[in-house]
C-alpha positions as CSV (number, residue, x, y, z in Angstrom):
1,X,0.1,-8.6,-72.3
2,X,3.1,-10.1,-70.7
3,X,3.8,-9.5,-67.1
4,X,7.3,-10.5,-66.0
5,X,7.3,-12.6,-62.9
6,X,8.3,-10.6,-59.8
7,X,11.7,-11.5,-58.6
8,X,11.7,-13.3,-55.3
9,X,12.6,-10.9,-52.6
10,X,15.9,-11.8,-50.9
11,X,15.2,-13.3,-47.5
12,X,16.0,-10.8,-44.8
13,X,18.7,-12.0,-42.5
14,X,17.0,-12.8,-39.1
15,X,18.0,-10.2,-36.6
16,X,19.9,-11.5,-33.7
17,X,17.7,-11.8,-30.7
18,X,18.6,-8.9,-28.4
19,X,19.4,-9.9,-24.9
20,X,16.4,-9.2,-22.6
21,X,17.1,-6.1,-20.6
22,X,17.2,-6.7,-16.9
23,X,14.1,-5.4,-15.3
24,X,14.7,-2.1,-13.5
25,X,14.2,-2.3,-9.8
26,X,10.9,-0.8,-8.9
27,X,11.3,1.9,-6.2
28,X,9.4,0.9,-3.1
29,X,7.8,3.9,-1.3
30,X,9.3,4.2,2.2
31,X,7.1,6.1,4.7
32,X,9.0,9.2,5.8
33,X,8.2,10.5,9.3
34,X,6.8,14.0,9.0
35,X,8.1,16.3,11.7
36,X,5.2,17.7,13.6
37,X,5.6,21.1,15.3
38,X,5.2,20.7,19.0
39,X,2.9,23.7,19.2
40,X,0.5,22.0,16.9
41,X,0.5,18.7,18.7
42,X,-0.3,20.1,22.1
43,X,-2.5,23.2,22.2
44,X,-1.8,25.5,25.1
45,X,-4.3,24.8,27.9
46,X,-6.8,27.4,28.7
47,X,-5.8,29.6,31.6
48,X,-8.7,29.4,34.1
49,X,-8.8,31.2,37.5
50,X,-8.5,28.9,40.5
51,X,-11.8,27.5,41.5
52,X,-12.9,27.6,45.1
53,X,-14.6,24.6,46.5
54,X,-18.3,24.6,45.7
55,X,-19.4,23.6,49.2
56,X,-17.9,26.8,50.7
57,X,-20.4,29.0,49.0
58,X,-23.3,26.7,49.4
59,X,-22.6,26.2,53.2
60,X,-22.3,29.9,53.9
61,X,-25.4,30.7,51.9
62,X,-27.5,28.0,53.6
63,X,-26.3,29.1,57.0
64,X,-27.3,32.7,56.4
65,X,-30.7,31.7,55.0
66,X,-31.4,29.5,58.0
67,X,-30.5,32.5,60.3
68,X,-33.0,34.6,58.3
69,X,-30.4,36.9,56.8
70,X,-29.5,37.7,53.3
71,X,-26.3,36.0,52.0
72,X,-24.3,39.3,51.8
73,X,-25.8,41.3,54.6
74,X,-23.7,42.0,57.7
75,X,-25.1,41.9,61.2
């Protein structure tokens, strides 16, 4: 059986080399300052009643005890 020789394929024209695309600039992440509410940054200080000097109570008590009296008793 006779097989005809395959015709040589036509050489494809070489595609023109595409110009390389310029690399896209890569976005650089810039830190954005986050606004912080002032109420969150400084919690309100606790409202405490004014404290008397500790020695005032201690002195009065020790005096009354040395006199032989109870701290709150009147003479």
